[in-house]
N, C-alpha and C positions, 0 to 999 in steps of 0.2 A: 680482342677475337673477331675474325671475320669470316663468315660463311657465305658463300655466293648461293650456293642451293643444297637443300638438306640431303645428307650423307649418311652411311651406316644405320644406325639406329634411329636417327633423326628421320631418315627416308621411311623406315619401317612404320614410325608413328604417324607421317603423312599418309601412308597408303593406308592404315587403319582407319583414320578418318575419311578418306575417300571411298571405302568400301562400307560405310554406314554404320561402324561400331557405335553404340550409344554411350558406353561407359568406357573410359580407358584410364588407367594408372600408369603415371610415368615417373619411375623413381631416376632422379636426375641429380648426381652428385655435384657438387661446385666444380664450376668451370666446363661442363660436358654440353653446353650448348642450350640450356633451358630456355632463356629467354628469347634466343633467336628463333627456337622450335615453337615456342608460345605464340608468337606472332606469326609465325608461317602457318600454323594451325589456322589462326582467324582469316589469314588471307585464303586458305584452301576453302574453308567454310563459305566465306563471301563469293568467291570464284565460281563455287557449285551451283549459285543462284537459287538456294534453296530457301533463302530468307525472304520474308515479305518486304515490301517498301520501307517499312518503320520499325523493323525488327533488328534486333542487335546482338552480337555476342559479347556478353559480359564476363570481363577478367576481373576477378577479385583477388586482390592480394594483401598480404597481413601488414605489409609497411609502406610508409611514404619513400622509404628507400628503394623498395621493390618496382613499386609504380613507375619511380622516375627511370629506372632501367629499361621497363617495357616501353615507356614513351621514347626513349632514346633509341630503341630499336625500331620502333614504328616510324621514327622520323625519317628513316632511309629510304621510305617509299616516298614517289612524288605525291603533291599536294592533290591531284586529280585523281588518285587511285580511289575506287569504291570502297577500300578498306575503312576509310575515314569516317564513312556514312553509317558503318555496320558494327562499329567496336565501340564499347564503353570501359575503360581502364579506371577502377576504382579500389581504394582499399576498403575494407569493411567498415570502418568508422565513418567515412565521408559517404558511402551508400547507404547506410543506415541513417544517417542524419537528415537525407532527402526525404525517406519515409517518415523520419518521426515529424519533420516539418509539415507533412501533408497529412497525417494521420493522427496527430498528437491528440485531437479532440475526442477520438474513439476510446482514450484510456483517461479522459479528464483533465487534460493539460489544455488550458484555455488560453493561456500567455505565448506570445512568441517566444521561442526557443532562444536562451543566451547560453552559450557554452562557456565555461570558466575552467581554470585548472582545479587540481585537487585541493590546494590549500584555500583558495577562495570560495570553492563549496564547502568545505568543512566549516569554514568560519561563518559562512552564511546559514548554513543548517543550525550550527550551535546557537545563533541568535534568533533563529526563528523558532527552534525548539525553546527556548526560554521565554520567547514572547508567548508562545502556547502553553506554558507550564508544564513542559515534557523536560525530563532530565536523561539525557542520553550520554554514554560513554565517549568523552572528548577524545580517547586514544585510538577509537576505531577508524581505520582507513577507508578511502574511496574504494580501494582496490577489491573490498569485501564487496561491493555492490555487484561485482561480475563472478562472484564465487559462490552465491546462494541463491535461491529461486523459490517462490512458493507456487507449489505444484499442487493442484486441488486443495489450496488454503494450508498445506502442509510444508514447512520449512524443509528443504532439502539442500545438502551441500554439492555442488556439482563441479568442484574444483577438489578432485580426488587426491591432488596433489599436495594439498595441506596436510595431509596426514594427520588430520584431526577431525573430531566430530564439533556439532554446534555447540558442544557443551563447554568448549574452551573460550567461546563467545556467549555468554548467558545474556547479553543484551542485544545480540545481533537482530533478533525478530522486531524489537522496538527501533533500531537503528534503522533498518530496510523500511518500514512502515512509515517513520517519521521522514526519512530522505525522499520516498515517493510523494508524500502529502506536500513537502517542500517543493518539489518539482511540479506538482500539480497547481499549487498556488501560485508560484513565481515564475516558472518556466526556466528554471536555472538547472542547467544539467552540467555533468561531469562526463568525460570519455568513457569510464568504466561503466555507466550507466545504460550506455547505447545499446548494446546487445540484450540486456533485461528488459528495456522499454519496448525494443522491436519484438522481442517474444511476447509481450503482453499483448500488444497490437496483432500480431499474428494469430494469438489465441482467440482474440474478439472477433477478428476479420478473417476467417479461412479463406474467403474467396480472393483474397490478397495474393496469396500463393500462386493461383492460375492466373492472376491478371499478370504477376511479374514473370511466370512461365511463357505467357504469350508474348510479351515484350522482348524476353530473353529466351529463345528456343535452345541456345546452347550456353552453358556456365563452364569457365575455365577458372580452375581454383590454383591459385600460386601458394606454393609453400604450405600446403594442406596440413602438414604436420603442426604447424604453429597455431591452427585453431582452437578457438576456445569452445566450451558446451553450446552457448548461445549462437555463435556463428555456424556451428555444425547442425544445429536444429533448422537455422533458415537454409541453410544447403539442402537438407532433407527433404524440408517442404517444397522446395521449388523443383528439386530432381523428381519429383513424383511424374512430372510432365517433360521437363527440360533434359536435354542430354549432358552429360557431364564429364569433364577431362580433369583429373587431379594430378597436378605437378608436387611432388613430394621428396624427400630424403630424410629417413628416419634419424641418420646421424648428424642432422642439422637442427633437431629438435632440441632447442636451449631455453624454450619459455614455460616449463612445467609450472612454475611459480604463477603465471597467468592462466593456468588450466589445460595447456596444450598436454598430448600424450601420443605415444604412437599406436595407441588402441585405435584410433581414428583411421589409421592406416591399415591396420590388422583387420577391421570389422568392414571394410569397403566390398569385400567379394561376397559376403553375406547379405548386406545393404542392398547390392546391384548385382544380382545374379548373371553370369555371364561376361563380366566386366574383363577387359583386355589387360594384361599387365606387359610394360615395356620398360626396359632398364638400360638406360644411357650408359655407355662404358668407355666412351674416348675422351680425353682429356684435351679439348681445343686450348684452352688457355694456357695449359703447359705443355704443348706440342714438342718443344724442344728442352723440357725440363724434366727429364727422367727421375732426377734425385727427388723432384717435388713429388710427382706421382707416386714414387716408392714410399715417400713418407707418408702421404695421404692414405694409401691403401693399407700401409701398416696401422695407421690409427683407426681406419674404419675396421679392420679386422682383429683390433685390440692385440696386434702383435708388439713385437721388440720395436722401440724407436730409437733409431740409429742417427744421430745428427753428425757423426764424424764424415759420413759420405756427402756431406751439403755442399754443394759447388756454387748454387745459384743464392749466395749468401753465406752467412758463418754463425756459429755459435758463440754468443757472448758471456763469458764467465765473469761473475761480479761476486763480491764479499760484502756483507753487511754485518756490523758488530750491533747485535740486539742484547741489552743487559737483562740477564735472568731476574733481577730485582723488580723489573717491571712486572712481573708475576704479581707481586704483592701489592702492585699499586693498581686500584681499580677505578682511576678517574680519566676523565675524557683527555687530560694533559699527556698522560703517559701514552696513550694511545695516539695522539697526534705526533709525540717524539719518535714513536716507532716508525709511523708512517712517514715522518719526514725524513729519517735515515733511511728508510726503504728507497723513498722516490729520489733523494740527492745520490744514491749509488746508482740508479738507473739514469738519471741525468748525466753524470759524469762518464759513467760506462758507454754510453751512446752519442754524446754530443757530437764527437769529433766526426763519426760515421754519418750522423743526421746532416750535419753540415756539407759534407761532401757530397752528398746525395741532393741537396737542395740546390747546391751550386750546379748540378746537373739537370736543373728544372723538373724534378721528379715531384710526385704526388708520395709524401711519406707519412706513415700511421705509427703511432705508438699505442699497442693497444693493452689496457689494464684490465683488473678483475672487477673493481668498482667505482663509482663515482667520487669517493672521498680520493683515491688514489690519482684519477684525473685530475680534480680540483687542485691538488698538491702540486703535480706534475706540471699543470699549467702555470702556476704562479712560479714556479722555478724556472720554467723555460721563459717566463716574461722577464724576470730579473736577469737573464743572461742576453736579453734582447732579441729574443724569438718570440713570434706572433702566431700561435696555434691557430688554425682556421675553424675548426670543428667547435669552438665554443660560440661562434657566431652564425646566426643563421642567414645573415646578409653580409655583403661585402663591406657595408658602411660600417657595420658595427666595430670592426677592429680599429678605425679611424676614432670613433667616438670614445672607444675604451681607452685607447692611448692618449687622448684628450684629458679624459676625466682622471686619469692616475696622473698625468703632468700636474694638474690642479693640485692633487693630494700632495705631490712632492714640492710644489711652491708655498712656501711658509705664509707669505703674504695673501694667498688666496683660499689656502686650506679650509680656515674657519668660516669662509663664506661659500662653500660648495652646496650647502643647503640652497642658498638663493640662487646660485647658477641653475642648479636642478630645478628648482621651482619654475624657472622661466621655461625649461625645457618640458616640463610637464604641461605647463600652460599652452604652449605650442603644440602638443600632440594630443591633448584632451580638452573636454569641456570642464573638467575639474581642475582649479588651480591649487596649487600648495604654497601658501606665503610664510615666509619667516618674520621674525620680529625686529629685525634691524635692516639696514640697507634702503634708506628711505628711497633710494631711486628704483628699486626693484619693487618696493611696495606700491609705487605710483601705478604700476600695472594693474589692470582690472579684467576681470572676466569678459566684461562687454567688448574689450579691444580685440578678442579673439573669437567672438560668438558665432560669427557668420563665415569670414574666410580666413583660413590660416595664414595665407600669404599676406593679404592685408593687414592682419594683425601683426605679423613680423616687420612689414614695413614701418609701422607705428613704433615698435619696442626697440629696433635695432639701433637707433640714435642711442637709446638708453643703454643698450648693451655695450656700445662702442664706448661709452663715456665710462662705463663701469670699467672695461677692459683697461682703458687709459689710467685711471685711479689706481687699479690693482696691479698694473704691470703684467697682467697675464692676458696678451692679445689675441691668442687662439680661442678664447672664450667664443668670439664671434663665428669662429668656424665651427664650434661645437653646435651652437644653435643652428646654424646654417645647414649643418648635415642633418640635424633632427628634422628641421621643416622640409628638406628635399626628401627625406626617406617617408615622411607623414604623406607628401603628395604623392608619391611613386607607387607606395606598396599598399594602400589601402587602410581600411578601418581596423581588420584583424591584426596587421602587423604594428599598425599604430597603437593599438591596445597593448600589445607585447612590451612595445618600447615604454610606453607610459609605466605599466608596472614596474619595469626596470629603473627607471628615473625616480619613482615614487619610494621604491627600496632604498636607492643609495640616498636620498634626502633625508631619510630617516635615521642615517647612520651617525651615532654620537661622536665619534672620532675615525673621520674617513681615512682609509689606508687604501694603496694600489693592490693589496691583497684582499682586503673585503671587497672592493669593487669586482676584482676578478671571481671571487666566489657567488656574488650577487649574479653577475653575467652566466656563470655556470648553471645555477638555479633556474635561470630564464631559459636555457639551451635546452633544457631537457623536455621541454613542451613544443620543441619546434625540430626541424629537420633541414637538412641541407639537399639540394637538388642534384648536383652534380660535383665531381671531383676535379679539382684543378691543381696544379703545381703547387705545393706548400706543405706545411706541417699540420697534421691532424692527431690530435690527443683524445681517444675515446674510449669507452668501454667495448668489450667484445661483442656484447649484444647489441649495442648501438651501431657496432660496424658490418653487421650481417646485411648482406644485400648490396654492399660496397665493394669495389676493388682498388687498391693503392699499387703504385708502383713498387715500392718497398714496403715490408711489414717488420716492425720490432714487437716482439710478443714478450711481456714482461711476466718473469717468474715462471717457466713452462713446468718445472717441477709441481708447483702449486696447482696446475691445472689438470695433472694426470689423473686426478680422481674423476675427474668428468670429462670423458674423451670426446664427447660431443662439443663441448666448449672449446677443447684443444682442435678438433678439426675444423670449427668455423673459424678460430683465430688464424691458422695456419693456411687456409684456402682464400685470404683475403688479399694475397699478394700476386702480382703480374709478373714480377722481374726476380726481386730478391726476397728471401725471408732471413730474419735475424732473431732466431730464439734466444732468451736471455736466461741464462741459468743462475740463480741466486742461491750463494752458500751463507747459511747465517752461522753466526758466531753467538752462542748464547741461545736465548729464548727465540724461537720461530715466530715471525712475524705473523700477526695475525690469529694466533693461538693464544 
């Protein structure tokens, strides 16, 4: 999508900013120029010269995907443009992290913050609770830290989408208090805590809202329908003085399980009297695709959906045999069997078309309902020689994954995977994992890598080469080299991610390409990719939000009809061609 100057409703929006409207709601369906208009809004504000020398427009997004799109649009301006001095584009988590680092001591967190993923946080929390003689429910999830709040010492459910009361979680109060005590004592936090902790800081430091308003006289809130309770409370506090622009689309509200709700949009006129409402209504992304516009309009209006008129793509009909007897088998194996049959049908139904599109240098996405289906489809495509890009947060991980799976397929090396991975961990972390055999590997010590990774690698490389000669797997050297390069180029945070991946792999009792893929998928969900390049992407509909692909395959559209917001998001990710997949089940319906 290329827009030279604002036009139509975009022009009306810019005029509203110029006329001094303090609060504006922009309803922006997918493909109607929201990202372009957002950056143009900042440009208009900056050019008005109403900002102080050190003041900025704060653009807050819900996801890293959305932030990447905004940065891409911003990059169209020359580097000397003053817009760069007066814009701050952040997602809520990264922005909150900055204030947590600065003001953590006001809520009793004395240690430097260490952000970990959910599994690591729960594991550390359980160990901490046991050391304190506290027994907490080990089945409670980190997400609940963003669903409840102590308001005047009273426990309140803030995520109403749960459709439950705190009675469902009788241990939730102890869980929340212990988690906060754990964070206070160790500085360990997970992403789900950020909003809750900032809420505590704002409650103890009300002057901070005024300070943020001074630094950011204008807030632009992207994807406002996706915000949760704590994010909304932050926005309310800052907008007591700052101006606010809300970009939203109620039909793309797909994060209710995280606490988002369309009520936040509906309440805006009451919260900000006189707020101006503008609705973008021209699809720039689909200018020459009337069939797609009609389809998206029908979904938004909850009308009849007709795929027979689809010209920019086609409907793919598949048949899956699901045995009704599985209804009686309530174990994980039966569920896996159903998922495998379903994913195999998807694979063979789309593989020919996918191959043709990839040959045309397109970005191709297959959108699934959940991570389990993504995991299985990725494995199946790997087996056919395809390397989906979505599961890797860097370009190097695909090559490393290929090498590791080749190790698994090499009988002479497979049993020594632990030792190879031990070296990998040693190169990317200060902690070493050693096996109990392979004497040449055991010669490596922590001291060899204590100071400089490059220096350590120089010392160990001859040993690795010798090991490769002995085992017959010469690409081992390439694996380690890739790991070292990644560690050097991408910094501590990425290095930590890689370290965790290698640690998980090294603990496998019987390494296979399939469970290597599975672990890579687990690591992927804590990361994101910054740009879409030609290649194959297999992901969930939720993770695709904010991204655009040349061609999009949507798995099992009939199953998505129950949630038309999900259906709408999935169908609006394409730029050129859409391939809805209609699955006919013979026997028990998959997933039921």
